[in-house]
N, C-alpha and C positions, 0 to 999 in steps of 0.2 A: 264800576264802583268808583265813587268820588270820595276822597278823604275830606272830612270836616273836622277842624280842630276848634274846640271851645275852651273856655277857661277852666272847665271841669276836667280837661284832659281827655275828652272823648275823641277818639280817632277812628278812621276807617268805618265811619257810619255808612251803612248801605244806602244807595240811591237806586230806586227800582222803577219799573213802569207803573202807570196808574192802576192797571189791573192787579199787579202784585201788591201794591200799596192797599188797595181796597180789600183784598183777601186778608191781609194782616190786620187792617182796621176792624173788620167784622169779627175776627177772632178776639181782639181786645174788647170789642163791644159786648160780647157775651160775658166776659169777665166783669166788665163794669156793671152790667145788669145784675149779675150775681151779687156783687158788692152792695148795690142799691137795695136788693131784697134783704140781705143780711143786716144792713143798717136799719131798715124798717122794722125788722124783727127785734133788733137790739133796742130800738126806741120803745117798742111795745113792752119789752121786759123792764126797761127803765121805769115806765109808768106804773108797773105792777110792784115796784119796790115797796116795802113797808115804810111807814112814816114814824117820826119821833116828835112828840109834842114839845114845843118850846115853852119851858117853864119860867125862864127869866124874863123880866120886863126891861129889855134893852132900851136905853134912851141915848140918842145921838145929838150932836150939835149940827144943825142945818143952817142954810143961808138965811132963814127967817126965824131962827130960834131952835128950841128943842123939838126933836122929832122922835117918836117911838118907832119901834119896828112895825107895830100895827099901822102907824100912820104912813109908813112908806108904801103900803098897799094902795093908797090913794083911792079907796072905795072899790078896788078890784079884789078878786079872790086869789090871785096868783102873783108872786113876787120873785123876780130874779135879782140877786145881789152879785155884783162883780167886786171881788176883793182886790182893790187897786193898791199896788205897792207904792206907798208914799209915807215914809216914816216921820215921826215928829221932828227930827233934826235935819231932814232933807230939805234942800232948797227947791226941788222940783220933783215931779212924779217920774216914775220909772219909764224909760222910753218904750220898752216892750208892752207895758200896760197901756201906755198912751197909744201905741199901735192898735191894740185891741179896742180902746175907746173910740178911735177914729172910725172903726167899723160899726160899733153898736150905737153910737150917738144918734145917727139919723134914722135908725129903724125903730126907735122906741114908740113913735106914734103908731106904727103898724102893730107892735105888740099890744099897745093899749086897746086897739080895736078887737083883740082876741082875749080880753079879760086878763091881761098881764101888765104889771108895772115893773119898772127896772130902775135900779139905783146903784151907785157905787159907794163903797165904804172904805175909808182909809184911817190910819191913826194920826195923821198930821192934823194940826189944829185947823178949824174951819177957815180961818183967814188965809192960810197958805193954800188950801184947796181952792178957794174962790179965786184967788189971784191967778193960780195956774190954769183953772178952768177958763177964765176970761182970756188969758193969753192964747190958749188952744182953740178958743171959739166954740166950746162945747155947751150944750144946753141941758144935759141930763142932770138929774138930782144926785148930788154928791154930798155925803154927810161924813162927819168925823166921829170915830169911835174912841177917841182919845179918853183915857181914864175908865173905859169899860172893859169887860172881859170878852167882848164879842169876837175880836180877832183871835184870841187864844182859844175860845170855845170852838171856833171853826178852823183851827189849825193853820192859820196864815200869818202868825206873828210868834217870834221866839225870844227867849231870854238870852242874855249874854252867856249865862252858865250853860244853857243848852247848846249854844253855838260852840263854846269852848270844848264841851264834851262830845260834840258830834251826835248828840242824843235828841234829835229834832223829829217830831212826828209830823210827816208831810206826805201827802198822796198815799195815805193809808199804810204807812210803814215808817220805821225809824231810819233816819239817814242823816248824812251831813248836808248842810245847805249853806251857801255863801252869804246869806243876808238875813237880817232879823225880820224882814218882811217877805212874804211869798204871795204869788198870784193864785186866784181860784175863782170859782163861781158856785153860788149856793142858791137853791130854789126852795120857796116856802109856799104854803097854802093856808088860807084863812077861811074857816067855815062860817056858817050863818050865826053861830054863837060867839064869834070873835076869837075862837081858839086858833092858835097858829101852830103849824106843823112843818118840820124840816123834812123835805122829800128827797133831796138830791144835792150832792156836791161833787165837783170835778176839779182837778188840778193838773199842772204840768201839761202834757200833750193832749189832755182832755179839752184844753182850751183852743186847740188848733181849729176846731169847727167854727169858731167865731171869725176867723181870719180869711175873708174873701180874697185878699191879695195873695195869700199862700195858695189858695185853690186855683187861682189864675196862673201863678208861677208854676204850679205842678203840671200845667198843660203845655208849658213852653219847652223848647229843646234843652235848655240848661237847667230847668227845674228851679229849685230853691237856690242852687249853686252856693251852698254854705259849707261844703266839706273842708275847704282850706281855711275857714275862719276859726278863731279860737273857741267860739261857741255859736250856736245856731242863729242867734239874732244880733250878731256883732255889727251887722250892716245897718240895723234899724236906728233911725234918729227921730227925735221929735219932728213933727211935720214942718216946723218953721226953721229947721236946722240942716236940711239937706243942702249939700253944695253942688249936687247934680254932676259930680265929677267921677269918672271911672276910677280915679285913684282913691276915692273915699274908702277907708278901711275901718278897722275896729279901734283906731288910735283914740278917738274921742271916748270910746267906751272904757278906756284905761285911764282917763284923766281924773284927777281927784275932784274936779268941780262937777263932774257929771255922775248922778247916781247909778248910771249904767256900770260903773266900775265895780259896784257890789251887787246891784239888783239884777241886771240882765245876764249875769253869769249863770243864773239859775236855768238858763235855756239849755245847758248841758243835760239837765234832767229831762227835757222834752224829748231827747233822743232815745231815752231808755223805755 
C-alpha cells in the first residue's frame, strides 16, 4: 500500500494490482448504471409534471429594444430561462452564474436544433448586461427584467425587508439567503395558439447539471476539493480573472468590489 496525500487530507489510499482495480471498477460501474437509469426515470417524471398557464404579459429590455416573453421563444415551442444573478446596483454579474453561462453559451445552437430557445434574465439595466456580456465574450440573448415582476414571480429576487426578516421563499421553501438575487432556471412551453405555460423550475443544486466542469472534477482523485473553502464555489472567478496560481483562494470573493461577496455565498445552499 502506498500513501497518497492530497489537499483534501486523503491518506493511505490503496494502490492495488490491475486485476483488483478492475474488480472494484466493475462494482462501481453497476452503481453508475443504476444511477443513469434512475436519472432517466426522474427525467420522465419531470416531463409529466402539470403545467401552469402564464397569465402576465412580461416585457423585457433587450439589446434591440423591448422583448416579450413570447418573443424570447424566437419561433420555437420551448424556452429555457436562466435566472442570472446581476442586480441593478451591481458592477458585474455573479461569478458563479458566469461559470454557468460559460457552459451554456456555446450549446444554445444545439438546443435550437431541438426546438428549444434559451435566454438569460437579470434585473440589471440592459446597458450593464450588454457591457458585461461583451467583456465575457458571450453570444446568448440576455434581457433585463428591471421594473417588472418577473424575478419576484419566479422567486429569484427578494426585498430588503424579506432579507432582514429571513423570510425569503427560495427553492420551494422559506429560508435565509445572503443576497437580494438568486440563481435558477425556468422552462416554458408555447402552444400553437400562442398560450405560454410554465413547466419547470429548479434552483440551488438543481443547477449542478449545467456544470460540465463539475462533472469532470467529480471524476478526478480530489473531486471538487471544496470542503476547506468557506462555501462551495469560493474558488470560481470570472474566466478573465483567474491568476492560475495554487495560492488563489476565496479572498477575492470577500472583496467589496466583487459581487461574489454577496452572491456566491449562496453556494452554501447547494450543499443542502
